[in-house]
N, C-alpha and C positions, 0 to 999 in steps of 0.2 A: 587058611581055613580060618571062619568068625569063631569067635570067642563063644563058649558054654554062658547061657545066660544064667545069671546069677539069682537064685532062691532068695526070697525076700522073706524067709522066717523071722528076721527082728522087725520087722515093720509093724508099727502100732496101727491098725485101722481104726482104731476109736479115737484117737487124739486127734485133735483139731488140725486144718490144713496150716502150712507155714503158711506166715505172712508172705504180699508180693513183694518183689527187690525193690527197694525205693528207686523212684527215676533219677536219672544222670544229672547231677549239677548242670545248669546250662554255661556256655564257654563263654567266658571274660574278654567282653570286646579288646580288640586290639589296641591300643592308643599310638597314634600314629606321631610320630618321633620324627625330627629333622636336625641337621646339622645347625649347631649354633651359628654357622658364618652365614649359612643357605638363610637362618629366620632374619640374623640384621640385613641382610641383602635385601631380603622382602619389606622388612620394615623400612627401609631405606628408600626402596620404592614407593610404596603406599606414602611415603611421607612427602617425597617430590612430587605425587599427584595430588596431595591433598593442596600442598602446598601452590602448585601450578593454578588450581581449582577456586584457591581463595584468592591468588592474584587476577586470575580471569574475572570473577566476581566482583574482585573490589574494583578491576579495570572498566568495567561495564558499568558499574555506579558511578566511578568516578566521571565518567565519559557521559553518562547522563545527564547527571549534574552539571556539566561545564554547559553541553547543549542546551537544557533550559537557562541555567544564567546568560548564555552568550544570547540566546532566544528573546529573553527577557530584556537584555540591556539593545538588543536589535529594535524591539516593540517602542521602547522606551525613546531611543534617537528618533525614531520613525515619526514617534508624537510629535516629539520637540521640533521635528523639521517641518513636522505639517503644520503644526503652531507656529511658526516661525513663517512658513509660505504664507499662510494667512495672514498673517501680521502685514506682510509685506505686501499681498496683493488688495488687503483693505484701504494701505499706505497709499499703491498704485492706484486705486479706486478712485479714492479721494481725491486726489492729483489728477486725474482724468476729468473726474468733475469738477474741479475747479477750474483746469483748462478749459472743458467746453464753456463752463460760464462766462470767463475771460473774453473768448472768442465772439460769442454771442455778445456780450458788451462791447465787443468792439463794431462789430457788424450793425449792430443798433445804431451805436454812436455815428457809426459811417452814414449811415442809410439817414439820420436825423438831420446831418449835414449835406449828405449831396443831395436829398429830394427836395428842399426846398429850393438849392441852387437851379434844380434842372427843370423847376416848374417855374421858377422866373425865367429862366431864359426861354421855355416853350409852354407859356402856360396855358395852351389848348391844345397841345399834341396828345395828351390823355384823354380829354374830352372829346376831340374829333373822333379818334377811334374807335371809343367805347360808342358814339352815335353810327359810325359803319356799321358796327357789329349788330345794332339795335333796328337801322331801317330797314334793312332787306325783310328780316321776318315779320316788323311793322308794317308791310306795304300796304295793307288793306285797313288800318287803322285809319279811323277818321279824322284825327287830330292828335299832334303830338304838343308836349310843351316842353321846353330844354329851362332849367333854373340855372343860372351862373351868378357870376360877380359881375356888377353894372358896367364895369368899364372892359369886360372883351364881349359886351354884345355884340356890338356892331362888326367887331374883328373875327366872330364865328359865322356869321351872318352867310356870307358869300360861299363857305365851306358848306354849311349846310344845305345850302340849295342846289349846290353839284350833287352833293351826296343822294339828298331825295332824288335829281332827274338819273343818274345813276341806278337805282334800285328799283324807280318804278313807285315809288311814293308819290301818291295826289292827294294827300290828306291835306288838311291844315297845320302848318308847323307854327309855332310861335316862340320868340325867345323873349323872357324874362329875369331881368337884373332882379338878383335879391342881394342885399348887403350884406345880411348874416351867413351868404355863404362864401367860404376861403376863395384863394384864388386858386385855381386848377381843379377845384371840387364843382361838381354839378349836380342835381336831380332832373329825371327824365321820366315824364309822366305821361301815360295813354290812359284811354277808356277805362280799360280793367286791369291797371298795374304801373307800374314805375320801376325806376331804380336808381341807387343814389350812390355817389362818388363823391366819398367822404375819408381823405386822407387821416385825420386824426381816430375817427372811430377805426379805421384801418391799422392803425399804428399801436390804438389800444388792446384790440384784437390780437394782434401778435404777438405782443409784450403778456399777454393774458396765457398764450399758447405756449409760450417760451417757459413760462413760471408753473404751468400745470406739469412740463417735460421736465423741468428741474427738479419740481417736488419731488415725480415719481420717480426720477433718477436717484435720488435721494432716498426715498423709500427702499426701494430695491436694494440699495448698498445697508442701510439699517438691516432690513430683513435678512439679508445674508449675514450679517454679523451676529443676530440674535441663533441664527441655525449653526452657526460656526462653534 
């Protein structure tokens, strides 16, 4: 059975209402706690990780520095070797140039000794060969003059007449002795042209060509040295 309702005869309806109850205090957060041994284990693990990270970073930095030093040393050694190679090549080039010059000098000396001897033995050989080459294209020339040293005029006449018959040359052939023409040289003249065989002039041209070549080679070596 329900309890009978209590009459509120002692309540003062004129009194102000009671204040509301205070809100409950917020709960105090629980502080995590671990065992001292576990804490020390965690600290030791973190310290080991930190030491390993430091070691790895130091190793990478040291390796990078060592590689940089090694690359620098390699570059310096390569530069030194390149300089040595350039020096050696320069010496070799100079030696090669010297050998070339000596070889050319020997060849010139031999030619200067052999040419007079060959000319003395066969003074008309080169002249007759030159005439053989000239007579065929000049078959229609009205006259041809051959100037050479006087002592060989008569010796050349039979060969010249023979070449004229072989080539069909029908013009006038003249052999003239010139005291100023050296043995083995000659001048061949026709109406609108001429050709000269002058051993001294040929030798001078050869010497000039050799000199130009050697000067050019020396200039090339000098330019290469300045570029290095």
